[in-house]
C-alpha positions as a Markdown table, in Angstrom:
| # | Residue | x | y | z |
|---|---|---|---|---|
| 1 | Unk | -95.5 | -119.2 | -18.1 |
| 2 | Unk | -94.0 | -118.8 | -21.5 |
| 3 | Unk | -91.0 | -116.7 | -22.3 |
| 4 | Unk | -89.8 | -115.5 | -25.6 |
| 5 | Unk | -86.1 | -116.0 | -24.8 |
| 6 | Unk | -84.6 | -119.5 | -25.1 |
| 7 | Unk | -82.2 | -120.0 | -22.3 |
| 8 | Unk | -79.8 | -122.9 | -22.4 |
| 9 | Unk | -79.4 | -124.6 | -19.1 |
| 10 | Unk | -75.7 | -125.3 | -18.5 |
| 11 | Unk | -74.9 | -128.8 | -17.4 |
| 12 | Unk | -72.9 | -129.5 | -14.3 |
| 13 | Unk | -69.8 | -130.5 | -16.4 |
| 14 | Unk | -70.0 | -127.3 | -18.5 |
| 15 | Unk | -70.4 | -125.2 | -15.4 |
| 16 | Unk | -67.3 | -126.8 | -13.8 |
| 17 | Unk | -65.3 | -126.3 | -17.0 |
| 18 | Unk | -66.4 | -122.6 | -17.1 |
| 19 | Unk | -65.4 | -122.2 | -13.4 |
| 20 | Unk | -61.9 | -123.6 | -14.1 |
| 21 | Unk | -61.6 | -121.5 | -17.2 |
| 22 | Unk | -62.4 | -118.3 | -15.4 |
| 23 | Unk | -60.4 | -119.1 | -12.2 |
| 24 | Unk | -57.5 | -120.5 | -14.2 |
| 25 | Unk | -56.9 | -117.0 | -15.6 |
| 26 | Unk | -55.7 | -115.9 | -12.1 |
| 27 | Unk | -52.6 | -118.1 | -12.3 |
| 28 | Unk | -52.2 | -119.1 | -15.9 |
| 29 | Unk | -53.4 | -116.1 | -17.8 |
| 30 | Unk | -55.0 | -116.8 | -21.2 |
| 31 | Unk | -53.9 | -120.4 | -21.5 |
| 32 | Unk | -57.0 | -122.2 | -19.8 |
| 33 | Unk | -59.5 | -120.0 | -21.8 |
| 34 | Unk | -57.6 | -120.6 | -25.0 |
| 35 | Unk | -57.5 | -124.4 | -24.5 |
| 36 | Unk | -61.3 | -124.6 | -23.7 |
| 37 | Unk | -62.2 | -122.3 | -26.6 |
| 38 | Unk | -60.2 | -124.4 | -29.1 |
| 39 | Unk | -61.5 | -127.7 | -27.8 |
| 40 | Unk | -65.1 | -126.7 | -27.5 |
| 41 | Unk | -65.7 | -124.1 | -30.3 |
| 42 | Unk | -67.1 | -126.6 | -32.8 |
| 43 | Unk | -68.7 | -129.2 | -30.6 |
| 44 | Unk | -69.3 | -127.6 | -27.2 |
| 45 | Unk | -72.4 | -126.0 | -25.8 |
| 46 | Unk | -73.1 | -122.4 | -26.9 |
| 47 | Unk | -72.9 | -121.2 | -23.3 |
| 48 | Unk | -69.5 | -122.7 | -22.6 |
| 49 | Unk | -68.1 | -121.4 | -25.8 |
| 50 | Unk | -69.4 | -117.9 | -25.0 |
| 51 | Unk | -67.9 | -118.1 | -21.5 |
| 52 | Unk | -64.5 | -119.3 | -22.8 |
| 53 | Unk | -64.5 | -116.4 | -25.4 |
| 54 | Unk | -65.3 | -114.0 | -22.6 |
| 55 | Unk | -62.5 | -115.3 | -20.4 |
| 56 | Unk | -60.1 | -115.3 | -23.3 |
| 57 | Unk | -60.9 | -111.7 | -24.2 |
| 58 | Unk | -60.4 | -110.6 | -20.6 |
| 59 | Unk | -57.1 | -112.4 | -20.2 |
| 60 | Unk | -55.8 | -110.9 | -23.5 |
| 61 | Unk | -56.8 | -107.5 | -22.2 |
| 62 | Unk | -54.9 | -108.3 | -18.9 |
| 63 | Unk | -51.8 | -109.4 | -20.9 |
| 64 | Unk | -51.9 | -106.1 | -22.8 |
| 65 | Unk | -52.1 | -104.2 | -19.5 |
| 66 | Unk | -49.1 | -106.1 | -18.1 |
| 67 | Unk | -47.1 | -105.3 | -21.2 |
| 68 | Unk | -48.0 | -101.6 | -21.0 |
| 69 | Unk | -47.1 | -101.7 | -17.2 |
| 70 | Unk | -43.8 | -103.4 | -18.1 |
| 71 | Unk | -43.0 | -100.6 | -20.6 |
| 72 | Unk | -44.0 | -98.0 | -18.0 |
| 73 | Unk | -41.7 | -99.6 | -15.4 |
| 74 | Unk | -38.8 | -97.8 | -17.1 |
| 75 | Unk | -40.5 | -94.6 | -15.8 |
| 76 | Unk | -41.2 | -96.2 | -12.4 |
| 77 | Unk | -45.0 | -95.7 | -13.0 |
| 78 | Unk | -45.5 | -99.3 | -14.1 |
| 79 | Unk | -44.3 | -100.7 | -10.8 |
| 80 | Unk | -47.3 | -99.1 | -9.1 |
| 81 | Unk | -49.7 | -100.4 | -11.8 |
| 82 | Unk | -48.7 | -104.1 | -11.5 |
| 83 | Unk | -50.5 | -104.7 | -8.2 |
| 84 | Unk | -53.6 | -102.8 | -9.5 |
| 85 | Unk | -53.8 | -105.0 | -12.6 |
| 86 | Unk | -53.3 | -108.2 | -10.5 |
| 87 | Unk | -56.2 | -107.1 | -8.1 |
| 88 | Unk | -58.5 | -106.3 | -11.0 |
| 89 | Unk | -57.7 | -109.7 | -12.6 |
| 90 | Unk | -58.2 | -111.5 | -9.3 |
| 91 | Unk | -61.6 | -109.8 | -8.4 |
| 92 | Unk | -63.2 | -110.2 | -11.8 |
| 93 | Unk | -62.0 | -113.8 | -12.3 |
| 94 | Unk | -63.5 | -114.7 | -8.9 |
| 95 | Unk | -66.8 | -113.0 | -9.8 |
| 96 | Unk | -66.9 | -114.7 | -13.1 |
| 97 | Unk | -66.2 | -118.1 | -11.6 |
| 98 | Unk | -69.0 | -117.6 | -9.0 |
| 99 | Unk | -71.5 | -116.7 | -11.8 |
| 100 | Unk | -70.4 | -119.7 | -13.9 |
| 101 | Unk | -70.8 | -122.1 | -11.0 |
| 102 | Unk | -74.4 | -120.9 | -10.9 |
| 103 | Unk | -74.8 | -121.4 | -14.6 |
| 104 | Unk | -75.1 | -117.7 | -15.3 |
| 105 | Unk | -73.4 | -115.8 | -18.0 |
| 106 | Unk | -70.8 | -113.3 | -17.0 |
| 107 | Unk | -69.5 | -110.4 | -19.1 |
| 108 | Unk | -66.3 | -108.8 | -17.9 |
| 109 | Unk | -66.2 | -105.0 | -17.8 |
| 110 | Unk | -63.3 | -103.0 | -19.2 |
| 111 | Unk | -62.5 | -105.7 | -21.8 |
| 112 | Unk | -61.4 | -105.5 | -25.4 |
| 113 | Unk | -63.8 | -107.7 | -27.4 |
| 114 | Unk | -61.3 | -109.3 | -29.8 |
| 115 | Unk | -63.3 | -112.5 | -30.2 |
| 116 | Unk | -67.0 | -112.1 | -30.9 |
C-alpha cells in the first residue's frame, strides 16, 4: 500500500519532549515551548519543531489573553475571565500532550499564528 504523503515517525525521545513542551505550558507558560523551539529549530526533527512552534503560538496567545484580562480587571470583568482562560489553557494543553504522546500532530484552535 503506497501513500503519496510522507509521514515522519516521531521517535520516543521526540514524543516525550513534545509532551513536556505542551504540558509545561500549563504551569510555565511559553518558557518550555520557547526553549525547545530555540534548541531544536536548526537540528531537531521537523515534527518536534512544528509541535514546539504550535505550543509557543498557543502560549503567546494565552499570555495576550491574560494581559487583556488584567486590563479588564479594572472593570471587574477580567476577574471572571481569568478562570476561563486557565481552563482553556489546561484543556488544550492536556489534549495536545496526549496527541504528542501518540506521535500525532496537534493544532491548537483559537490561536494566533505568529510563528509559521
